[in-house]
C-alpha positions as CSV (number, residue, x, y, z in Angstrom):
1,X,17.6,-7.7,-2.6
2,X,16.7,-11.5,-3.9
3,X,14.0,-12.5,-4.4
4,X,13.9,-15.5,-2.5
5,X,13.8,-13.1,0.7
6,X,10.9,-10.4,-0.3
7,X,8.2,-13.5,-1.6
8,X,9.5,-15.3,2.3
9,X,8.3,-11.1,3.9
10,X,4.7,-12.2,5.3
11,X,3.4,-7.9,3.4
12,X,-0.1,-7.0,4.7
13,X,-2.9,-4.4,3.7
14,X,-1.5,-1.5,6.0
15,X,-5.5,0.1,4.7
16,X,-7.7,-2.3,6.6
17,X,-6.6,-3.3,10.4
18,X,-8.4,-6.5,12.0
19,X,-8.1,-6.8,15.1
20,X,-5.6,-4.3,16.1
21,X,-2.6,-5.5,13.3
22,X,-3.1,-5.2,9.6
23,X,-4.2,-7.9,7.6
24,X,-3.4,-9.8,5.1
25,X,-2.5,-8.6,1.5
26,X,-5.3,-8.7,-1.2
27,X,-8.8,-9.3,-1.1
28,X,-9.9,-12.4,-2.5
29,X,-13.9,-11.9,-2.8
30,X,-13.7,-7.7,-3.6
31,X,-16.1,-6.8,-6.2
32,X,-15.0,-4.7,-9.4
33,X,-16.6,-1.4,-8.3
34,X,-15.6,-1.5,-4.5
35,X,-12.8,1.3,-3.4
36,X,-11.1,-0.6,-0.3
37,X,-8.4,-1.4,-2.6
38,X,-5.5,-3.2,-0.6
39,X,-2.4,-1.0,0.2
40,X,0.2,-4.0,1.0
41,X,4.1,-3.6,2.1
42,X,5.7,-5.7,3.8
43,X,5.6,-5.6,7.7
44,X,8.4,-4.1,8.8
45,X,7.7,-1.6,7.0
46,X,4.1,-1.4,8.2
47,X,5.5,-0.9,11.6
48,X,8.5,1.5,10.8
49,X,5.3,4.1,9.1
50,X,4.2,6.8,10.4
51,X,0.1,7.2,11.0
52,X,0.2,10.3,8.5
53,X,2.6,8.6,6.5
54,X,0.4,5.0,6.1
55,X,-2.7,7.7,5.6
56,X,-1.1,9.8,2.9
57,X,0.0,5.5,1.0
58,X,-3.8,3.8,1.0
59,X,-4.8,8.2,0.4
60,X,-2.8,8.3,-3.0
61,X,-3.4,4.2,-3.5
62,X,-7.4,4.3,-3.8
63,X,-6.7,8.0,-6.0
64,X,-5.3,5.9,-9.4
65,X,-7.6,4.7,-11.6
66,X,-7.2,0.7,-10.5
67,X,-6.8,-2.6,-12.5
68,X,-6.5,-0.7,-16.2
69,X,-6.5,-3.6,-18.5
70,X,-6.3,-6.6,-15.8
71,X,-2.9,-5.3,-14.4
72,X,-2.2,-3.5,-11.1
73,X,-2.1,0.2,-10.1
74,X,1.1,0.6,-8.0
75,X,2.3,3.3,-6.2
76,X,5.0,4.5,-3.8
77,X,4.5,4.1,-0.5
78,X,6.3,7.6,0.1
79,X,5.4,10.8,-1.4
80,X,7.9,12.6,-3.5
81,X,9.3,15.0,-0.9
82,X,8.7,18.7,-2.3
83,X,12.1,21.4,-2.4
84,X,12.0,24.4,-2.2
85,X,12.6,25.9,-4.6
86,X,16.0,27.5,-5.6
87,X,16.8,31.4,-6.8
């Protein structure tokens, strides 16, 4: 994927819905102590995710310590799959 295409995508916050659809990405008036950290993904990916996948991604994002030294905290959108141990 080219960087130009990445910037052109519409990014939404899957942790918050506004009027039945996903809210735009970001949180311009957030307090440092707030826990509503946005989990942003492209709209196309958000539309293809199930409600349980969305809940899992948002929960993992909010569980991480946020904003260490002013840097955003990244978490994978999909949880790593747990494979059965081989014998």
